[in-house]
C-alpha positions as CSV (number, residue, x, y, z in Angstrom):
1,M,0.0,0.0,0.0
2,L,2.6,2.6,1.0
3,N,4.7,1.5,-1.9
4,K,2.5,3.7,-4.0
5,V,3.8,6.9,-2.3
6,K,7.4,5.6,-2.3
7,A,8.5,7.8,-5.3
8,S,7.2,10.9,-3.6
9,V,8.9,10.0,-0.3
10,S,12.1,9.1,-2.1
11,A,12.2,12.5,-3.8
12,A,11.5,14.3,-0.6
13,I,14.3,12.6,1.4
14,K,16.9,12.8,-1.4
15,P,18.5,16.0,0.0
16,L,18.8,14.4,3.5
17,A,20.3,11.3,2.0
18,A,22.8,13.4,0.0
19,S,23.7,15.2,3.2
20,M,24.4,11.8,4.9
21,V,26.6,10.8,1.9
22,A,28.5,14.1,2.2
23,L,29.1,13.4,5.9
24,G,30.7,10.1,4.9
25,L,28.0,7.8,6.2
26,S,27.7,4.5,4.3
27,P,24.3,2.8,3.7
28,N,25.2,0.3,6.4
29,H,26.0,3.1,8.9
30,V,22.5,4.4,8.2
31,T,21.0,0.9,8.6
32,M,22.7,0.5,12.0
33,I,21.6,4.0,13.2
34,G,18.0,3.1,12.3
35,F,18.4,-0.2,14.2
36,L,19.7,1.6,17.3
37,V,16.8,4.0,17.2
38,S,14.4,1.0,16.9
39,M,16.1,-0.4,20.1
40,V,15.5,2.8,21.9
41,S,11.9,2.8,20.7
42,A,11.5,-0.8,22.1
43,Y,12.9,0.4,25.4
44,A,10.4,3.3,25.5
45,F,7.6,0.8,24.9
46,F,9.1,-1.5,27.6
47,A,9.1,1.5,30.0
48,S,5.4,1.9,29.1
49,N,6.0,5.2,27.4
50,A,4.0,4.5,24.2
51,V,4.0,8.0,22.8
52,V,7.8,8.3,22.9
53,G,8.1,4.7,21.6
54,G,5.8,5.6,18.7
55,L,7.6,8.8,17.8
56,L,11.0,7.0,17.9
57,L,9.5,4.3,15.7
58,L,8.6,6.8,13.1
59,L,12.2,8.2,13.3
60,A,13.6,4.6,12.9
61,G,11.3,4.3,9.8
62,L,12.9,7.4,8.3
63,F,16.3,5.8,8.6
64,D,14.9,2.6,7.1
65,I,14.0,4.6,4.0
66,L,17.2,6.6,4.1
67,D,19.6,3.6,4.0
68,G,18.4,2.7,0.5
69,A,18.5,6.3,-0.7
70,V,22.1,6.7,0.6
71,A,23.0,3.4,-1.2
72,R,21.6,4.6,-4.5
73,I,23.1,8.1,-4.3
74,S,26.5,6.9,-3.3
75,G,26.5,4.0,-5.8
76,R,27.0,1.6,-2.9
77,V,24.1,-0.8,-3.4
78,T,25.3,-4.2,-2.4
79,K,23.8,-7.6,-1.8
80,W,25.4,-7.6,1.7
81,G,23.7,-4.4,2.5
82,G,20.3,-5.9,1.6
83,V,20.9,-8.9,3.7
84,L,22.1,-6.8,6.7
85,D,19.0,-4.5,6.3
86,S,16.6,-7.3,6.1
87,T,18.1,-9.1,9.1
88,L,18.1,-6.1,11.3
89,D,14.5,-5.3,10.2
90,R,13.5,-8.8,11.5
91,Y,15.3,-8.3,14.8
92,S,13.7,-4.8,15.1
93,D,10.2,-6.2,14.5
94,I,10.6,-8.8,17.2
95,I,12.3,-6.6,19.7
96,L,9.8,-3.7,19.3
97,I,6.7,-5.9,19.8
98,S,8.4,-7.7,22.6
99,G,9.0,-4.3,24.3
100,I,5.3,-3.6,23.9
101,I,4.3,-7.0,25.4
102,L,6.8,-6.7,28.3
103,G,5.7,-3.1,28.9
104,G,2.2,-4.3,29.5
105,L,0.8,-2.3,26.6
106,C,-0.9,-5.3,24.9
107,D,-2.1,-8.8,25.7
108,A,0.7,-11.3,25.3
109,F,-1.4,-13.6,23.0
110,W,-2.0,-10.8,20.5
111,G,1.6,-9.6,20.8
112,L,3.0,-13.0,20.0
113,L,0.6,-13.5,17.2
114,S,1.7,-10.2,15.7
115,I,5.3,-11.2,16.0
116,M,4.6,-14.5,14.2
117,G,2.6,-12.7,11.5
118,S,5.3,-10.0,11.0
119,V,8.1,-12.5,10.6
120,M,6.1,-14.8,8.3
121,V,5.1,-11.9,6.0
122,S,8.8,-11.4,5.4
123,Y,9.6,-15.1,5.2
124,V,6.9,-15.8,2.6
125,R,8.2,-12.9,0.5
126,A,11.8,-14.2,0.7
127,R,10.8,-17.8,0.0
128,G,8.5,-16.9,-2.8
129,E,11.1,-14.7,-4.4
130,V,13.6,-17.6,-4.3
131,E,11.0,-19.4,-6.5
132,G,10.9,-16.4,-8.9
133,V,7.6,-15.0,-7.7
134,K,7.6,-11.2,-7.2
135,L,5.8,-10.3,-3.9
136,S,6.5,-6.6,-3.4
137,S,3.2,-4.9,-2.9
138,V,1.3,-8.1,-2.5
139,G,-0.8,-8.0,0.7
140,L,-1.9,-5.4,3.2
141,M,0.9,-5.3,5.7
142,E,4.4,-4.8,4.4
143,R,7.0,-3.5,6.8
144,A,6.2,0.2,6.3
145,E,2.5,-0.3,7.0
146,R,3.3,-2.4,10.1
147,M,5.6,0.3,11.6
148,V,3.1,3.1,10.8
149,L,0.3,1.1,12.4
150,I,2.2,0.5,15.6
151,A,3.5,4.1,15.8
152,I,0.2,5.8,15.2
153,S,-1.8,3.5,17.5
154,A,0.8,4.1,20.2
155,I,0.9,7.9,19.8
156,V,-3.0,8.1,20.0
157,G,-3.0,5.8,23.1
158,Y,-4.4,2.6,21.6
159,T,-1.3,0.5,21.3
160,W,-3.2,-2.6,22.4
161,A,-5.7,-2.1,19.5
162,G,-2.9,-1.6,17.0
163,I,-1.3,-4.8,18.1
164,I,-4.6,-6.8,17.7
165,L,-5.1,-5.3,14.2
166,L,-1.5,-6.0,13.4
167,A,-1.9,-9.7,14.5
168,I,-4.9,-10.1,12.3
169,L,-3.7,-8.2,9.2
170,T,-0.2,-9.7,9.1
171,N,-1.6,-13.2,9.1
172,V,-4.1,-12.2,6.4
173,T,-1.1,-10.9,4.4
174,V,0.7,-14.2,4.8
175,C,-2.4,-15.9,3.3
176,Q,-2.6,-13.4,0.5
177,R,1.0,-14.0,-0.4
178,L,0.7,-17.8,-0.2
179,I,-2.3,-17.6,-2.5
180,H,-0.4,-15.4,-4.9
181,V,2.7,-17.7,-4.9
182,R,0.4,-20.8,-5.4
183,S,-1.4,-19.3,-8.3
184,T,1.8,-18.1,-9.9
185,L,3.5,-21.4,-9.5
186,R,0.5,-23.6,-10.5
187,G,1.5,-25.9,-13.3
188,L,5.2,-25.2,-12.9
């Protein structure tokens, strides 16, 4: 869903990404900074400060966009950078939602179900793409949508509701992606 606004966002952040390149930051540096901001966000959730956690999560999301822009501007797009980014995104997803659970901001059942759904959305995409099936923009809850949902629900004081919605919609997305993969591979 948010992939449709990606071009507009990319154009808007290009000057910031160029500034980071000028400062000598590599795409992997930006990835690591974003991951560290995610960890601080998770700690804020753990400390039951949902508003700060949500705001920091939006900031972490900005770095998640910037790392790719820095890579493209600097001509340093690498397979290793993609693997590092994806790996730290999974850790970030799990640690963030764990912070929400441990901070008592949601029911553990829904929190764990949202962790499973979030990880499986990414897993099905990776596994499907190994089989040659393009899955970008398939399903409701890609990573950007997941982070925005958590952040906004936290900022407005309904973290628990955001997590329930996340748990449901991520698992629906897994089903959407599996159906897409199955229909694409049928007969192969």
